[in-house]
C-alpha positions in Angstrom: 0.0 0.0 0.0 1.3 3.4 -1.0 0.3 6.6 0.8 1.0 10.2 0.3 1.2 12.5 3.3 0.7 16.3 3.1 0.6 18.7 6.0 -0.5 22.3 6.7 -0.1 24.4 9.8 -0.6 28.1 10.1 -1.1 30.5 13.0 -4.3 32.0 11.6 -5.2 35.3 13.3 -3.2 34.5 16.5 0.1 35.9 17.5 1.8 32.5 17.4 1.0 28.9 16.5 0.3 26.5 19.4 -0.5 23.6 17.0 2.0 21.0 16.1 2.0 17.9 13.9 4.4 15.1 13.1 4.8 11.6 11.7 7.0 8.5 11.9 7.3 5.5 9.7 9.5 2.4 9.1 8.0 1.1 5.8 5.6 -1.2 7.7 3.9 1.1 10.2 3.1 4.8 10.0 2.1 7.1 12.9 0.7 10.6 12.3 -0.6 13.1 14.9 -1.9 16.6 15.4 -1.7 18.3 18.8 -3.4 21.6 19.7 -1.9 23.3 22.7 -3.6 25.6 25.2 -2.3 27.8 27.9 -1.1 30.9 26.1 2.1 32.9 26.2 4.2 30.0 25.0 2.8 27.3 27.2 0.4 25.7 24.7 3.0 25.1 22.0 5.3 23.5 24.6 2.5 21.1 25.7 1.8 20.2 22.2 5.4 19.6 21.3 5.9 17.6 24.4 3.0 15.4 23.5 4.3 14.9 19.9 7.8 13.9 21.0 6.5 11.5 23.7 4.0 9.8 21.5 6.1 9.4 18.4 9.1 8.2 20.3 7.0 5.7 22.2 5.4 4.5 18.9 8.8 4.1 17.3 10.0 2.0 20.2 7.2 -0.5 19.6 5.1 0.1 16.5 1.6 -1.5 16.9 -2.1 -1.0 16.3 -2.9 -2.6 19.7 -5.5 -0.4 21.4 -4.1 -0.8 24.9 -0.6 0.2 23.6 -1.9 3.3 21.9 -3.8 4.3 24.9 -0.7 3.9 27.0 1.2 6.2 24.6 -1.3 9.0 25.3 -1.3 8.2 29.0 2.5 8.6 29.0 2.3 11.8 27.1 -0.1 13.2 29.7 2.4 12.5 32.4 5.2 14.0 30.3 3.2 17.2 30.0 2.5 17.3 33.7 6.2 16.9 34.4 6.9 20.0 32.3 4.2 21.9 34.1 6.3 21.5 37.3 8.8 23.9 35.8 6.2 26.6 36.6 5.7 30.0 35.0 4.0 30.0 31.6 4.1 26.1 31.6 2.2 25.7 34.8 -1.3 25.5 33.3 -0.5 24.3 29.8 -2.7 21.6 28.2 -2.9 19.9 24.8 -5.4 18.0 22.7 -4.0 15.3 20.5 -5.2 12.9 17.8 -3.0 10.0 16.7 -3.5 7.7 13.7 -1.5 4.4 13.4 -1.5 2.6 10.1 -0.3 -0.9 9.2 0.7 -0.6 5.5 1.0 -4.4 5.1 -2.3 -5.2 6.7 -4.1 -2.2 5.3 -5.4 -1.3 8.7 -5.9 1.8 10.8 -6.5 2.7 14.4 -6.8 6.1 15.9 -6.7 7.5 19.4 -7.5 11.0 20.7 -8.3 13.3 23.6 -10.0 16.7 23.3 -11.4 18.2 20.1 -8.6 17.6 17.5 -10.3 15.2 15.1 -9.6 12.3 12.7 -11.8 11.7 9.7 -11.8 8.7 7.3 -13.3 9.4 3.8 -14.2 6.7 1.4 -15.8 7.4 -2.0 -15.8 11.1 -1.1 -18.0 10.5 2.0 -17.2 10.5 5.7 -17.3 6.9 6.9 -15.8 7.4 10.4 -14.9 10.4 12.6 -13.7 10.9 16.2 -16.1 12.2 18.8 -14.9 15.3 20.6 -14.4 15.4 24.4 -16.2 18.7 24.8 -19.2 20.3 26.4 -21.1 20.9 23.1 -20.5 17.3 22.1 -22.2 16.2 25.2 -25.1 18.5 24.2 -25.2 16.8 20.8 -25.3 13.4 22.4 -28.2 14.5 24.6 -30.1 15.8 21.6 -29.8 19.5 22.6 -27.8 20.4 19.6 -27.0 19.1 16.1 -23.4 19.1 14.8 -23.9 22.4 13.0 -25.3 24.0 16.1 -22.3 22.7 18.1 -19.9 24.1 15.6 -21.3 27.6 16.1 -22.1 27.4 19.8 -20.4 30.1 22.0 -19.1 27.4 24.4 -17.7 25.2 21.6 -14.2 25.6 22.9 -14.9 24.3 26.4 -13.1 21.0 26.5 -13.8 18.2 28.9 -10.5 16.4 28.4 -6.9 17.2 27.4 -3.4 16.2 28.2 -1.9 17.8 31.2 -3.8 16.5 34.2 -3.2 14.0 37.0 -6.1 14.7 39.4 -8.5 14.0 36.5 -6.7 11.8 34.0 -7.7 12.6 30.4 -10.5 10.8 28.7 -8.7 8.8 25.9 -10.8 7.2 23.2 -9.3 4.5 20.9 -11.1 3.3 17.8 -11.5 -0.2 16.7 -9.4 -1.6 13.9 -10.5 -0.2 10.6 -9.8 -1.4 7.1 -7.9 1.1 4.9 -8.7 0.8 1.2 -7.2 2.2 -2.0 -8.6 5.6 -2.6 -9.3 6.3 1.1 -8.4 9.7 2.6 -7.5 10.2 6.2 -7.6 13.7 7.7 -6.2 14.7 11.1 -6.8 18.2 12.1 -7.1 20.8 14.9 -10.4 22.6 15.6 -9.1 25.5 13.6 -9.8 23.4 10.5 -13.2 21.8 11.1 -14.8 24.6 13.1 -14.8 27.3 10.4 -15.6 24.8 7.6 -17.9 22.1 9.0 -18.1 18.5 7.8 -20.1 19.4 4.7 -17.4 21.8 3.4 -14.7 19.2 4.1 -16.6 16.8 1.8 -17.2 19.4 -0.8 -13.6 20.5 -1.0 -12.4 16.9 -1.1 -14.7 16.2 -4.1 -13.0 19.1 -6.0 -9.5 17.8 -5.3 -7.5 15.1 -7.2 -4.5 15.0 -5.0 -3.6 15.5 -1.3 -1.8 18.7 -2.1 -4.7 20.1 -4.0 -7.1 19.4 -1.1 -4.7 20.8 1.4 -4.4 24.0 -0.6 -8.2 24.3 -0.9 -8.7 23.8 2.8 -6.2 26.6 3.5 -7.9 28.9 1.0 -11.4 28.2 2.4 -10.3 28.6 6.0 -8.8 32.0 5.2 -11.9 33.0 3.3 -14.5 31.9 6.0 -12.8 32.3 9.4 -13.4 35.3 11.5 -10.7 37.9 12.4 -8.4 36.6 15.1 -9.3 33.0 14.2 -7.5 30.1 15.7 -4.4 28.3 14.5 -5.2 25.6 12.0 -3.3 22.4 11.3 -4.1 19.5 9.0 -2.3 16.3 8.1 -3.8 14.4 5.1 -3.0 10.8 4.3 -4.0 9.9 0.8 -4.1 6.2 -0.1 -2.9 6.1 -3.7 -4.7 4.2 -6.5 -2.8 1.8 -8.7 -2.9 4.3 -11.7 -1.5 7.2 -9.6 2.2 8.0 -9.3 3.5 6.1 -6.3 5.2 9.0 -4.6 5.7 8.9 -0.9 5.9 12.3 0.8 7.2 10.8 4.0 10.4 11.9 5.7 13.2 9.6 6.7 12.2 7.5 9.8 12.5 9.6 12.9 10.7 10.7 16.1 9.0 13.7 14.5 8.5 15.6 11.3 6.9 18.8 12.5 7.1 20.9 9.3 
């Protein structure tokens, strides 16, 4: 199985970018993630970068799609963020969401794990066939029937998270998916809320339909976010994994194996 990976990360209307992304691979397994830091004044980006380093290094030490092992990676990252909080100052209250996707290229399989409202989407035939469920107040309101997805996207409390890395007293709520089949032509999107919030799922689908490559879709997402987001809008980060068809050029846009590829 050949995949193409394209990434996008911009600060949006903020003074600096607290999102990070990265990936690791060894020819058999691939791990990709997006982390969205919070805390301000330099704390959020440290939390996100700490999570990225911890998770990708842990995955590289034992690549697997085992759900318990992936959960343990996020648990470890939580403790690593907490350890950095002990340095005090701007780091004391930092937090980070994270979404991780692990792919077995030989078995054509995918598992994802996340906490917070950074999301993973799996598209097949141009439609969303799977998506993570946010750990947020508005998602609870959706689950209870008080809001639909569109209402949640526009709700004034949409940024109130119920879980993130950076807590010992209340360990983060970590959700790990079941094992999913990855097929030729599938597209996987990992993104921070700065992507899905201004666009919504319908726009994600529409822009995907208009794209023929991962690079084209990423460019269109960037253009649409800039066109639709409000002044001062959030950082936005996306990592796109495009499963190539047999008649497409088998070009891998993956860096040499290593613990992180942030840019």
